[in-house]
C-alpha positions in Angstrom: 49.7 34.1 2.7 51.0 31.1 4.6 49.7 27.6 3.8 47.7 25.9 6.7 49.1 22.5 7.5 46.5 19.6 7.9 46.8 18.4 11.6 48.2 15.0 11.9 45.8 14.0 14.7 42.8 14.9 12.6 44.1 12.7 9.8 44.4 9.9 12.2 40.8 10.4 13.5 39.4 10.4 10.0 41.4 7.3 9.1 40.0 5.4 12.1 36.4 6.7 11.7 36.0 5.8 8.0 36.0 2.0 8.4 33.6 2.4 11.4 31.2 4.4 9.3 31.4 1.9 6.4 30.7 -1.0 8.8 27.5 0.8 10.0 26.0 0.2 6.6 24.0 -3.1 6.8 24.7 -5.3 3.8 21.9 -7.0 1.9 23.0 -10.5 3.0 22.9 -9.4 6.7 19.4 -7.8 6.2 18.1 -11.0 4.6 19.4 -13.1 7.5 17.8 -10.8 9.9 14.3 -10.6 8.4 13.9 -14.0 6.7 12.6 -15.7 9.9 9.5 -13.3 9.6 8.6 -14.7 6.2 6.5 -17.9 5.6 5.3 -19.9 2.6 1.5 -20.4 2.5 0.1 -23.7 1.1 -3.6 -24.3 0.6 -5.5 -27.6 0.1 -9.0 -28.6 -1.2 -11.5 -30.7 0.6 -9.7 -33.9 -0.7 -6.5 -32.7 1.0 -4.9 -32.1 -2.4 -2.6 -29.0 -2.8 -4.1 -26.0 -4.5 -1.9 -23.0 -4.8 1.0 -21.7 -2.8 1.8 -18.1 -1.9 3.8 -16.1 0.6 3.2 -14.3 3.8 4.8 -12.8 6.9 4.2 -12.4 10.6 2.5 -9.1 11.2 2.0 -9.9 14.9 2.7 -13.1 17.0 0.5 -15.8 15.6 -0.9 -13.6 12.8 0.3 -13.8 9.2 -0.5 -11.5 6.3 -1.0 -12.8 2.8 -3.1 -12.0 -0.3 -6.8 -12.9 0.0 -6.8 -14.6 -3.3 -4.1 -17.1 -2.0 -6.6 -18.7 0.4 -9.9 -18.2 -1.4 -11.7 -21.5 -2.1 -9.4 -23.5 0.2 -10.6 -26.1 2.7 -7.5 -25.6 4.8 -4.1 -24.0 4.8 -0.8 -24.2 6.5 2.4 -22.0 6.7 6.0 -23.1 6.7 8.7 -21.0 8.3 11.9 -19.9 6.6 14.0 -19.7 9.7 16.2 -22.6 8.7 14.1 -25.2 10.5 11.3 -25.2 8.0 8.5 -26.2 10.4 4.9 -26.3 9.3 2.0 -24.9 11.3 -1.8 -25.0 10.7 -3.8 -22.0 9.8 -6.9 -22.0 11.9 -8.8 -19.4 9.9 -8.9 -15.6 9.2 -9.0 -12.8 11.7 -9.8 -10.1 9.2 -9.9 -9.6 5.4 -9.6 -6.6 3.2 -11.4 -7.4 -0.1 -10.3 -4.2 -1.9 -6.7 -4.5 -0.8 -6.7 -8.3 -1.5 -5.4 -8.9 2.0 -6.1 -11.6 4.6 -5.0 -11.7 8.2 -4.5 -15.4 9.1 -4.6 -17.0 12.6 -1.7 -19.5 12.8 -1.3 -22.1 15.5 2.4 -21.4 16.2 4.4 -21.0 19.5 4.9 -17.4 20.4 8.7 -17.7 20.2 8.4 -18.8 16.6 6.4 -15.8 15.5 9.0 -13.1 14.6 6.9 -10.1 13.6 8.2 -7.7 10.9 8.8 -4.0 11.4 6.4 -1.9 9.4 6.9 1.6 8.1 4.1 3.7 6.5 6.7 6.0 5.1 6.3 6.1 1.3 9.5 5.1 -0.5 11.1 7.2 -3.2 11.5 6.4 -6.8 14.9 4.8 -7.3 15.1 3.5 -3.8 16.6 0.1 -3.3 14.3 -2.7 -2.2 14.2 -6.5 -1.9 11.5 -9.2 -1.8 11.5 -12.6 0.0 8.9 -15.1 -1.0 8.2 -18.4 -2.7 8.0 -18.0 -6.4 7.0 -21.2 -8.2 7.3 -23.0 -4.9 11.0 -22.1 -4.5 10.8 -21.3 -0.9 12.8 -18.4 0.6 13.8 -16.9 -2.8 15.2 -13.4 -2.7 15.1 -10.8 -5.4 16.1 -7.2 -5.3 15.7 -4.1 -7.4 14.5 -0.5 -7.1 11.2 1.4 -6.8 10.5 2.2 -10.4 7.2 4.1 -9.9 4.5 5.1 -7.4 0.8 5.3 -8.1 -2.2 6.2 -6.1 -5.5 4.4 -6.0 -8.3 6.3 -4.1 -9.7 4.3 -1.2 -6.8 1.9 -1.5 -3.5 3.8 -1.0 -0.1 3.8 -2.7 0.8 1.3 -5.3 4.6 0.6 -5.5 6.0 -0.6 -8.8 9.3 -2.4 -8.5 12.0 -3.9 -10.8 12.6 -6.9 -8.5 11.4 -10.0 -10.4 8.3 -11.7 -9.0 6.3 -14.7 -10.1 3.3 -16.7 -9.0 3.9 -17.8 -5.5 5.2 -14.3 -4.6 1.7 -13.2 -3.8 1.7 -12.0 -0.2 5.5 -11.5 0.0 6.8 -8.6 2.1 8.5 -5.8 0.2 11.5 -4.6 2.3 13.5 -1.3 2.2 17.2 -1.3 3.0 16.5 -0.8 6.7 14.7 -4.2 6.8 11.3 -2.5 7.2 8.3 -3.8 5.3 7.0 -1.0 3.0 4.5 -3.1 1.0 2.8 -6.4 0.2 3.5 -7.9 -3.2 0.4 -8.7 -5.3 0.6 -10.3 -8.7 -1.1 -8.4 -11.5 -1.0 -9.6 -15.1 -1.4 -7.7 -18.4 -0.8 -9.0 -21.9 0.3 -12.3 -20.3 3.1 -10.6 -18.4 3.5 -10.2 -14.6 3.7 -6.6 -13.5 5.8 -6.2 -10.3 3.5 -4.3 -7.9 3.0 -4.0 -4.2 0.4 -2.4 -2.0 1.8 0.2 0.4 2.1 -1.0 4.0 -0.1 1.9 5.3 -3.1 -0.3 4.4 -2.0 -2.9 7.0 -2.5 -0.5 9.9 -6.3 -0.9 9.6 -6.2 -4.7 9.5 -6.7 -5.5 13.1 -7.5 -8.9 14.5 -11.2 -9.6 14.9 -13.4 -12.7 15.3 -11.9 -15.9 14.0 -13.6 -17.2 10.9 -12.8 -20.9 10.1 -12.4 -22.2 6.6 -15.6 -24.1 7.0 -17.4 -20.9 7.9 -15.8 -19.1 4.9 -17.0 -21.9 2.6 -20.5 -21.7 4.0 -20.8 -18.0 3.7 -23.6 -17.1 1.2 -22.4 -15.5 -2.0 -25.7 -14.7 -3.5 -26.9 -11.2 -4.2 -28.8 -9.0 -6.6 -27.7 -9.4 -10.2 -27.0 -5.7 -10.5 -24.8 -5.7 -7.3 -22.9 -8.7 -8.6 -22.2 -7.2 -11.9 -21.4 -3.8 -10.3 -18.8 -5.5 -8.1 -17.3 -7.3 -11.2 -16.9 -4.0 -13.1 -15.5 -2.3 -9.9 -12.9 -5.0 -9.3 -11.7 -4.8 -12.9 -11.5 -1.1 -12.6 -9.2 -1.4 -9.6 -7.0 -3.9 -11.5 -6.6 -1.3 -14.3 -5.7 1.4 -11.7 -3.0 -0.8 -10.2 -1.5 -0.9 -13.7 -1.9 2.9 -14.2 -4.4 2.4 -17.1 -6.8 5.2 -16.4 -8.7 5.1 -19.7 -9.5 1.4 -19.2 -10.3 1.9 -15.5 -12.8 4.6 -16.3 -14.7 2.4 -18.6 -15.0 -0.3 -15.8 -16.0 2.3 -13.2 -18.6 3.9 -15.4 -20.2 0.5 -15.9 -20.0 -0.1 -12.1 -22.0 3.0 -11.3 -24.4 2.2 -14.1 -25.1 -1.2 -12.4 -25.0 0.1 -8.9 -25.4 4.0 -8.8 -25.5 4.0 -5.0 -21.8 2.9 -4.5 -19.9 6.0 -3.4 -16.5 4.4 -3.9 -17.2 3.8 -7.6 -18.1 7.5 -8.1 -14.8 8.5 -6.4 -12.9 6.3 -8.9 -14.8 7.8 -11.8 -13.8 11.3 -10.6 -10.2 10.2 -10.1 -10.0 8.9 -13.7 -11.7 12.0 -15.1 -9.0 14.2 -13.4 -6.3 12.0 -15.0 -7.9 12.7 -18.4 -8.1 16.5 -17.7 -11.9 16.4 -17.5 -12.1 18.3 -14.3 -15.6 19.6 -14.5 -16.9 16.1 -15.1 -14.7 14.9 -12.2 -16.3 17.6 -9.9 -19.8 16.2 -10.7 -18.7 12.7 -9.9 -17.2 13.6 -6.6 -20.2 15.7 -5.7 -22.4 12.6 -6.3 -20.1 10.5 -4.1 -20.5 13.1 -1.3 -24.3 13.0 -1.7 -24.1 9.3 -1.1 -21.5 9.5 1.7 -21.4 13.0 3.3 -18.6 12.1 5.7 -16.1 10.8 3.1 -12.9 12.6 3.6 -11.5 10.8 0.5 -14.3 12.3 -1.7 -13.8 15.9 -0.3 -10.0 15.6 -0.7 -10.3 14.5 -4.3 -13.0 17.1 -5.0 -10.4 19.6 -3.8 -8.0 18.3 -6.4 -10.6 18.6 -9.2 -11.3 22.2 -8.2 -7.6 23.0 -8.0 -6.9 21.6 -11.5 -9.9 23.6 -12.8 -8.3 26.7 -11.2 -11.3 27.1 -8.8 -9.0 27.7 -5.9 -11.3 29.0 -3.3 -13.7 26.1 -3.8 -10.7 23.8 -3.6 -9.7 25.3 -0.2 -13.2 24.7 1.1 -13.2 21.1 0.0 -9.7 20.4 1.5 -10.9 22.0 4.8 -13.9 19.7 4.9 -11.6 16.7 4.3 -9.3 17.8 7.2 -12.3 18.5 9.5 -13.6 14.9 8.9 -10.1 13.4 9.3 -7.8 15.7 11.3 -4.7 13.5 10.8 -5.0 13.6 7.0 -1.6 15.1 6.1 -2.3 15.3 2.4 -5.2 17.7 3.1 -3.0 20.2 4.9 -0.3 19.9 2.2 -3.0 20.5 -0.4 -4.4 23.5 1.5 -0.9 25.0 1.8 -0.3 24.7 -1.9 -3.7 26.2 -2.8 -3.1 29.1 -0.4 0.2 29.8 -2.2 -1.8 29.8 -5.5 -4.0 32.6 -4.3 -1.1 34.5 -2.8 -1.8 33.8 0.9 1.6 32.8 2.2 0.7 33.4 5.8 -2.1 30.8 5.6 0.2 28.4 3.8 2.8 28.7 6.6 0.0 28.0 9.1 -0.9 24.7 7.3 2.8 23.7 7.3 2.8 23.9 11.2 -0.1 21.5 11.3 1.5 19.3 8.7 5.0 19.0 10.4 4.2 16.4 13.1 2.0 14.4 10.7 4.3 13.9 7.7 7.9 15.1 7.6 8.4 14.5 3.9 5.3 16.5 2.9 6.2 19.2 5.4 9.7 19.6 3.8 8.1 19.6 0.3 5.6 22.3 1.3 8.3 24.4 3.0 10.4 24.2 -0.2 7.5 25.7 -2.1 6.8 28.4 0.5 10.5 29.4 0.5 10.8 29.6 -3.3 
């Protein structure tokens, strides 16, 4: 057998192409230079014009900055300072929308259009081990950069994906954008503390899609907003918020205690029943979870979240045909819910109906490429 000689021209092409390929990889310093002008520091003041706390934020759209709601709560006024090298300061005129559960505020900023460089968002969920970086203002050190990896992903019903990262963050990072290595924002950093230590967490960027600009609410109007309410509702809200904090940290046993107290104080809150069910599933108490989800559906018959999670509880209880019906109801209420079609496909495989699973994959493909590939991998096993 004669030995095939490696063509000299092909060697030359490869030699020339390799450096070009390497240069196509954007370095971290280049990414930082590109996206930093989209990031701002947020400074708040009391009614005596004394500084309160500082945080971080970023331009979601021209003249609109995202930060954490807790950064601006109780403030008489606020301003943002850009990190584009010129460090100019602009007044915040008020909020255009808030997301209490997500701890997000959409701020209206009096800034020229050409100074508002909006970030690029992606709702694609990152993978564990993926490289990330954060730009923010920890401890008032404006424009600080930290990097690391995605160390864990968690889900919180009615909230979305929680991304745990190894990049160091401190107070002042609240509201910082979390970037992937394409320079896209994949989350919003929120400081959570347990045992006196900061836990490095971010809320997935998918939550930002729903935060559209609405009526401007000034700081004076926010301060005048009545905060009174029935004692049971106030207590129920306190228990619910603490339950969410525990879910952020992945502490399901602690979260369940808070949510059970929340439904005891306010048994008409469907979201609290969904969270009770979610925690029960995590504990392997699927029949108790089913009852909690059913109560949530009685309170809110059109909750796709409750039906989708009810399907999970039926699935883990090996009640597959009831799971299929629950997932189908979730998909009927929200036809773009990719997770429901993935869950249907997996459940059809459990009952041996491969044809039905393939049909779900066709619906899933244009909605979520990653879930589609995952389902097809299971179908082809």
